N, C-alpha and C positions, 0 to 999 in steps of 0.2 A: 375799793372800786367795785361797782356792781357788775353783775353778769347780764348778758344781752342775748335775746332770742334772735336767731338769724334765719336766713332764707329756707333752710331745709326743714323747718318746723313741720312736724306731721300732725300735731294737735291731738296726740293720744292721751295727753294730760298726765303722763307718768310723773312729770316734773311738778305738777300741781300737788300731787299726793306726797311727794318727797320734801317739798318746801316746808321748813319748820315755822315760818313766819307769815304764811299766807300772802306772798307778794307776787304770785303769778295768776293772771286773770286773762280771759274769763274762765271760771271753773265750770265743770260739767253741770252743776246745778244752777248756773246763772243763765238768764234768758237768752243772751247773745252768744252762748257757746257754739251752737250749731251753725251760726252764720258768720262767726269771726273767722278772718282769713289766716290768723295765726295767734299764738299765745304771746303775752307780753309780761315782762318783769318790771315791777315798779322800782325805779332807781332810788327812790327815797326810802323804801322799806327793805330792800335787799341787804342782807347782812354778809354777803360774800362767802357763804359757807361751802358752796360747791355741791350741795346735795342734789340739786337739779341736774348738774352736769353728768353725774353718775347715772341718774335715772333716765336721761334722754336716750332713746334708741337710735337716733340719727345724728348725733353730735351737733345739734343745732344751737346749743347754748355755749357761749364763749365769754370768758372774762373780758371786760372792756379793754384792758391793756394788751390783749392778744388779738383784737380785731384787725383784720387786714384792711387795706384801703377800700376795697369794694364793699366791705361789711360795715364801714363807718355809718352808712345811712341808717342802719338799724338802731343806732343809739337814739336818734330823734324819733324813729317810728315807735320804739318802746316807750320813750318818755312822753311823747305827745298823746299816746293812748290814755295816760293817766291825767294829763291836762284836760282832755276831752271829758274824762270821767268826772273830774272835779267840777267842770262847768255844767254838766248835765247828768247827774247821777241816775236819773230815771232810766237811762239807757241800759243799766244793768239791774233794774228791779224796782226803781222808784223809792228807794230808802235813802236816808240821810247818812248812812254808814255803809261801808262796803260789806258784802255778805261774808259770813264766816266760811272758812275752808270746807269744801265738800268732804264728807267722809268717804272712804273706799266702799263702794256699793257692790260688793261681790254678791253673787246669786245666793238665795236662801240655801241653808245647809240641806244637803240631800239626806233624807231619812235613812238611818242605819237599820231600821226595822223592816225595810223592804229589800227585795233582791237588788243586786248591783245594777245601776242605771247604764243602759247602752244607747248611744246616740250616733246616728249617721249624719254627717255634714256634707252637703253637696257644694263643691267649690273649694278652692284652696288658697284664695286671696286673703287680703286683710280681714274682711268681715268673717270669713270662715275660721281663720287662725285665732282671732280674738275670742270667738265663740268657743273654740276648742280649749283655749286657755282658761276661760271662765269655768267650763265644765270640769276640767282636770284638776282644779283646786279642791274638788270634792273627793271623798274617799271611795275607792272602788269603781269609779266611773270609767267606762270604755268608750272611746271616740274613734270612729272610722271615717276618714276624710276621703271623699271621692272627687275626682276631677276627670273630665273628658280628655284633657291634655296629658301628655306623658311627663310633664314637668310641673311643679307646683308654684304657688305664690302669685298667681293671677297678674293684676296690673302692676304690681311692684316689679315683676320680672319683665313683663311685656308692654307696660304702659309708661313707666317713669323714663324720662329721657336719659340716654347713656351718659351725658355730661353732668347728671345729677346723682353722682355716686353716693353722696352722703345720704340722700333720701332713700336710696336702695339699701342702705345699711339696716333698715328695719327688718330686712329678711333674716338678719342674724337672730333677732328676737323670735321669728317664726321657726327657725331651726332649733332654738332652745325649747320652744313649745313642743316641737315634734319629738324631742327626746324624752318627754315625760312618760312615765308608766301609763299604760292604757291607750296610747296613741298609735294609730296605724294609717298608712296611706294605701289607697287603691286608685292609683293614677292610670290614665289611659282607659278609663271606664266611663261610659256615657249613660247616665240615668235617662230612662225613656227609650233606650236602644238595647243596652246589654242587660240592664236590670230595670224593673218597674218600681214605682213608689210603693205599691202593695208588698212587693217582695222585700223591700228594705224594711218595712214595718213588721214583717214576719220575723226579722232578725234583730230588731231594735225597738226600744220603747218609743222613740221619736226620731223624726227626720228634720233637720234644719237646712233650708235652702239659702245658699249664700253665693249665688251665681252672677251677681252684678248686673250691669246693663250693657250688653255687648253689641247692640245694633245702633245704627245712626239714623237720625232724622234726615229727611230728604228736603231739598229745595223746592221741588215740584215745578221746575222751569224747563223750557226747551233746551236740548243739548246736554242735559245732565248725564246721559249715558254714553256720551262720546268717549273714545279712548283719550286719556289725558285728564279726565275728570273722575275723581273718586273721593273717598272720605279721608280726612286727616287720620282717623282711627286706623284705616288700612295702612297708611303710610307709616304711622308709629309702630304698628305691629311688624311691618317689614324691617324697619331699621333696628328693631329690638329682637329680631330673630324668632318671632312667633311661628310655631310649626305650620300653621295654616297659611302664612303669608311669606315665608322665608324665600320662596322662589318667585315672588311677584317681581314685576319690572316697571319702572317709572321713567318716563322720558324727561331727562334733565338737560336736554340739548338747547332749550330756549333760555334767553338771558333773564326772563322774568317768570316767577310763579305767583299765583294769587291764592290766598286763604280766605274763605268766607267764614266769619265768626272770629271773635277775638278773646276767647277764654285762654286758660293756661296751656291747653293742648296746642292751640294756634301758635302761641309764643314758643313752645318747645320745638314745633316743626320748623318755624322760621329760623330759630337759632341753629338747629342742626343743618338746615340747608345752606346757611351762610358761614358755618364754622370752618376753621382750618381742619381738614381731614386728618392731618397728622396729630392734632390734639385729640381728636375722637379715637384715633387708633389705639390709645392707651386704655380706653374704656371697654365695655362689653358689647359695643355695637356689633351687629352681625357682619360677617365677612363680606357677604354679597353687597350689603348696603355701603360698607366702607369703600369697596372697589368702585361702586357707582358714583359715590360722592367725590372720589378722587378725580373722576372723569367729568364731573358736572360742569356745565356752562352757566349755571344760575348765578346771576350777579345781584338780583334784586328780588326781594319777597315783599309783596303787598298784602297787608292784613286789613280786611274790610269789615266794617260794622255798620249796621243799619241805623243805630242810634248815635248819641253823642259821646264825647270823651268821658263825661261824668258817669255814664252808664256802662263803661267798659267792664267786660266780664272777667278779665284777668285780675289776679290778686296783687296786692301791694308787693309782697316779697318776690313774686315772679317778675313783675315789672322792674323792680330794682335790680334783679339778676340780669334781665335783658339789657338794661342800660349799662351794666358793667361788663358785658360780653366783649372780649377783645376782638380787634380787627373787623368790626362791623359798625356802621353808622345807623342810629335809630332816628328816623325823620318823621315828623308829623306835619301835615298840611295845616297851616295856621288858621285858614278860614274855616276848616272843618272841625277844629278843636274848640269851637265856641260852646259856651255853656247855655243850657236852657234856662228859662226864667225862674223856675222853681229852685234850681241849683244856685243861681246867682242870689236869690233871696236868702237861702240858708247860709250861703257864704257871707253875705253882708251881716247877718245876725250872729255869725260865729257858731252855727248849729249844724254844720255839715257832719255826716257820719265820718268816723275816724278814717276809714279806708278811702273814701272819696277825697277827703282833705289831703291825705298823703299822696294820692295819685296826682292831684293838682300841684303839689309841691314838686313832684318829679317831672310834671309837664313843664314847669317853669325852668327846671334845670336843662331840659332839652332845648327850650327856646333860647337860653343863654349860651348854648354851646356855639363855637365858631362854625362857619360854613363847612359842610362835609368835604373831606379831602377827595380829590378826583382819584378814581381807580379803586376805591374801597367798596366792599359789598355793602348793600343797604337793606334795612328793614323799614318799610314805610307803613305807618299807621294811617288808614283812611277812615273817615266817619261820614255818617248821613248818606249812605249809599245802599241801595237794595238791588241784588242781582235780578235781572229780568230774562236773560238768556245767555247760555254758553255757546260761543260761536265756533264754527268750523264745519267742514264737510265730513272728512274721514278721521279727523283728529282735532283736538282743541287748538284754536288759534287765538282765542281771546274771550272776553266776557263783557256783556253789556250791563250797565247799571242805570237805575233811575235815581236822580238826586232827591233827597228827602229834606223836609223842613220840620221844625218843631211846631206843634199846635197844642192848644189847651182845650181839653174836652169840657163838656157841660158839668162834669163832676170835679173840675179843677185840676185833673191829672194832666201831666205833660206827655204827649205822644209824638210820634213822627208820622208824616204822610208823604207819599211820593208826589213830586212836582212833574211838570211836563219836560223838564230838562233831563237829558240822558248823557251818558259817557261810555265810551268803549275803551277797554284796556287790553293791549296785546299781551298774550301769555301762552306758554306751552303746557302749563300744568295748573289745574284748578283743584284745590282741596277744600272740602266742606267740613266745618267744625261747629255745628249749630245745635248740638245736644245729642243725648243718648236715650235709648229705650231698652227695657228688659225684653227677653225673648221667652215665649211660652215653653214649658217642659211638658211632654206627654204625660197625661194622668194627673197634672197639678193644675188647680184653678188659676186663671189669669185674668187680670183686668186690662183689657186691650185699650180702654180709653186713656189710661194713664201709664201703661207699660210696666206694671208691677204685679206681684202676687198679692191678691187682696188679703188684708190682715188687720187685726186690731192689736197694736202694741207687740207685734211679732207672732201672734197666734193666727195661723192661716184660716181664712174663711172659705166656705165651699163655693161662694160667688161674691161679687162686690155687694157689700151690705148684708151678706148672708149669715149663716150659722158657723160656729167654730168647727173646724175639721180636726178631729181627734188625732193627736200625734204628729201634726204637721206645723212647722214653725219657719220663720223667715227672718233674715237679717241682712244689713247692707243695702246697696242700691236697689236690689230687687224687692226690698221691703219699703223703702222710703222715697225711691226715685234718685236720680243722679245728683245728689247734693252732699256737701261736706268733703272732707279730705281723708287721707289714709287713716289717721288716728281717730277720726270721728266714729269709725266703725267699732271702736272699743266700747264706748258708752251705749251704742246701738245694740251690740252683742250682749252687754250686761242686762239690758232690759229684756231681750228675748229669752236669754237663759234663765232669768228670774221667773218668767212666766212658765217655762218648761219645768223647772224644778218644783214650782208650786203645784203644777198639774200632776207631777210624779208623786209628790208627797201625799197628795189628797186622793190618790188612787184613780185619777181620771185617764191614765194612760194604760194601754193594753200590754200585758206581759208578752214578750217575744216568744214565738213558738219554737224557735231554733237557736242554737248557741253560735258563738263566734267561729268555731271550727267548721260548722255547717255553712256559714256565710263564706268563709274562705274557699271552701270546695265549690260552692255555687259560682262565685266570681270567676274562678279559674276555669270552670267548665264553659262559661259564657264568653270569657275574654282571656285567652291564653297569654295575650301580650300585656297583661296587667303588670304594673310596676309598683312595688311596695316600698316601704320606708328604706329598707336596705338597698333596694335597687336605685332609688333616688340618690342615696349617699354615694353610690358608685358613679353615677352620672355627674354629680356635683364635683366629686374629686377629679374626674377626667377633664371636665371643663376648666377647672382651676389650673390643673397641670398644663393643659394646652395653652391657656392664657399666659402662664408664667414663662413658658418657653418663648412666647412672642412679646414678652414685656407688657402684657395686658392684664386687666383685672380678671377676666375669664374669657374664654372663647366658647360661645354658645353652640351647642350641637342642635341642629334643627331637623335632621332626618329621623323620622319616627322609627324606622327599622334599626338604625344605628343606636338610638336611645334604648330601644327594647333589648338589643344585643348587649349593650353595656350593662344594663340593669341585671341581666342574667348572669353576669360574671361575678356577682357578689359571692364571697367565699363561703358564706354560711347562711342558712335560712334563719331569720330572726324569729324567736318566739316572743309572744307578748310578755313584757316584763311584769313582775309582780307589782300589784298596786301599792302605792304609798299611802300612808295614813296621815296626811297633812292638809290643813285648811289654811287658806289665806286669812291673815289677821284683818 
């Protein structure tokens, strides 16, 4: 029986490298790797060896015979990927045979004829941790990871929905990375405030920025700043116990909430708003959010998109997960789920992209369901609507939309345009989820037009289209924009670290003027509340213990003063371990 990739796939491709028969695609060297919504196992080629299961950091790969009822849909999702591939091999490179398995592309070996390499990494989320892992496979390398928050792991901790605990398991990999010799945390330290870029370079050969894309795009409509209107990102941070948002409050007294945008974050928020709070109580959702959801009056969440169903931004695995969510009805307005002419043409020719085809299959499943039972909470997917104003005087009372229609441009592309028809929807909460942008860091170049640090393959430029800035590198969303998934950052980090190591070996990096002990003194002078690796271990242990007492995964601590105090209780000051002499094969 073959193995099957399921919903929690993070796309870090560890399974690809572990597979002895090259049956998992797309691989990182295939053109559609960066756009694929998940990895897929070829049922005809799988030899059921289980190597991929051991390699997967999020337990996403399951033997077929152990699939749960809700996971059965992934059998066809995996198999259909290869049917599509056979019908149109050009999608993965235009060859008549499938590409050979990509080799592990670790960074070039650090020269042993030079002084040990020291690198600062700004951020502690997936992009940062994969970059640290790549560097620490090299002999003698020291990596210092800085984050302005007192806790690490970025969006894995503060962005992944609490009911997606398998996805959050990737943090176990990051904990393993952090135990490697040469690694240290400097948490609760903000670059641009407590330390400057130039000060970091005085203590390191290079600095890698991996700070993600933390701000939201705005709608730009009247009423957007009314109480009751905010971003889905803020809402996610609140229910995940982000220290900046732990004390936020959201009005959940109205029966309806509206989410503008229909990506994975929108689906996460809708699912949390309609979930049984007692089921969420077993997760790591914040205590404040859990109390608010227990008292919530929300019965319906409307997810609105300006384009059609075929252009839905959510991924196939997330949609499949939503459809299997217990105690909630998923409803789609039939007249709005129409397909544009281009999609219908590709459907008739059998040339739809795999993801779109799978979404259409799931759409038919919704249409075939019996009428929703009265009294059940509902998630309603709406299409071809553009928000024109958020309504209310002192608080949100609703939102106005313009109805859209499909049009074909002179270039043959299908777009939507607003008609004169409008619609008002009553709601007490409006959340926007229409995209993300990077935020500038003092002393670091920034391309405001696209919201990233300007770079060429990870080497930072002094301005968009400018010259290379010596010693500065970038990875993750702040490098490439908000695209890809958690594991996509692995190949992104490999590229950046490869550039950095090449620059180090060829002598293009400046030798640090001070050593690590001087850095440690400087950080503690500037930021007495710094939290190091040992301090984070104390926090992590305390959160897990509190969670266990309440029969939860963990109970997140959100108060900065309490976090700092807990970190200070560590029994001993950790010295940096001796460096190992081992390279990744």
